[in-house]
C-alpha positions in Angstrom: 0.1 -0.2 0.1 2.9 2.6 0.8 4.5 1.8 -2.3 1.3 2.5 -4.2 0.9 6.0 -2.3 5.0 6.4 -3.3 4.2 6.0 -7.1 1.1 8.3 -6.9 3.5 11.1 -5.5 6.0 10.2 -8.2 3.6 10.6 -11.0 2.3 13.8 -9.3 5.7 15.5 -9.3 6.1 14.5 -12.8 3.0 16.2 -13.7 3.4 19.2 -12.0 7.3 19.4 -12.5 6.3 19.4 -16.3 3.7 21.8 -15.9 5.8 24.4 -14.0 8.6 24.3 -16.5 6.4 24.6 -19.4 4.6 27.4 -17.7 8.2 28.9 -16.6 9.8 28.5 -20.4 6.3 30.0 -22.0 6.1 33.1 -19.6 9.8 33.7 -20.2 9.6 33.5 -23.6 8.8 37.0 -25.4 6.1 35.9 -27.8 2.7 37.1 -28.7 -0.3 35.9 -26.5 -1.5 33.5 -29.8 2.1 32.3 -29.5 1.8 31.8 -25.6 -1.3 30.1 -25.6 0.0 27.6 -28.5 3.1 26.8 -26.6 1.2 26.1 -23.5 -1.1 24.2 -25.1 1.9 21.9 -26.5 3.2 21.8 -23.4 0.0 20.5 -21.8 -0.3 17.7 -24.4 3.7 16.8 -24.2 3.1 16.4 -20.2 0.1 14.7 -20.4 1.9 12.2 -23.0 4.9 11.9 -21.2 2.9 10.9 -17.4 0.8 8.4 -19.6 4.0 7.2 -20.7 5.6 7.1 -17.4 2.3 5.6 -15.6 2.2 2.7 -18.2 5.8 1.6 -17.6 5.2 1.7 -13.7 2.3 -0.4 -14.2 3.8 -3.0 -16.6 6.8 -3.0 -14.1 4.6 -3.8 -11.3 2.4 -6.3 -13.1 5.9 -7.9 -14.5 7.1 -8.3 -10.9 3.6 -9.6 -9.5 4.0 -12.1 -12.4 7.6 -13.3 -11.2 6.7 -13.8 -7.6 3.6 -15.5 -8.5 5.7 -17.9 -10.4 8.2 -18.2 -7.5 5.4 -18.7 -5.0 3.9 -21.6 -6.9 7.4 -23.5 -7.9 8.2 -23.3 -4.0 4.7 -24.3 -3.3 4.9 -27.5 -5.8 8.2 -28.4 -4.4 6.6 -28.1 -0.5 4.1 -30.3 -1.6 6.2 -32.9 -3.5 8.6 -32.9 -0.1 5.5 -33.4 2.1 3.8 -36.1 0.0 7.6 -37.8 0.5 7.6 -37.3 4.0 4.2 -38.7 4.3 4.9 -41.9 2.5 8.3 -42.5 4.4 6.2 -42.0 8.1 3.6 -44.6 6.6 6.2 -46.9 5.9 7.7 -46.5 9.1 4.2 -46.7 11.0 3.6 -50.0 8.8 7.0 -51.4 9.9 6.1 -50.7 13.2 2.8 -52.5 13.5 4.2 -55.2 11.8 6.8 -55.7 14.5 4.4 -54.9 17.4 2.3 -57.9 16.1 4.9 -60.4 16.1 
């Protein structure tokens, strides 16, 4: 859960940083109002595109990590299951052997 908050803050920081940079660049540039508005729109579009790309990368990274973890858990579970079955068989054989000895 705390990782989600960190990711959200990162994305928000990316958006705000892009917007602040775009606004600062546009305000400092000596252009007409029409050119300035066009530049602001383009900068906003770039910021949105970059944010979407970053979000998609983060999502894919998280998804890949979850799949890898799931694979590891599945392999470990199968290994443990196999070992438990082997131990159960070993205990059964020992119990059968002991029961036969007790009958003698």
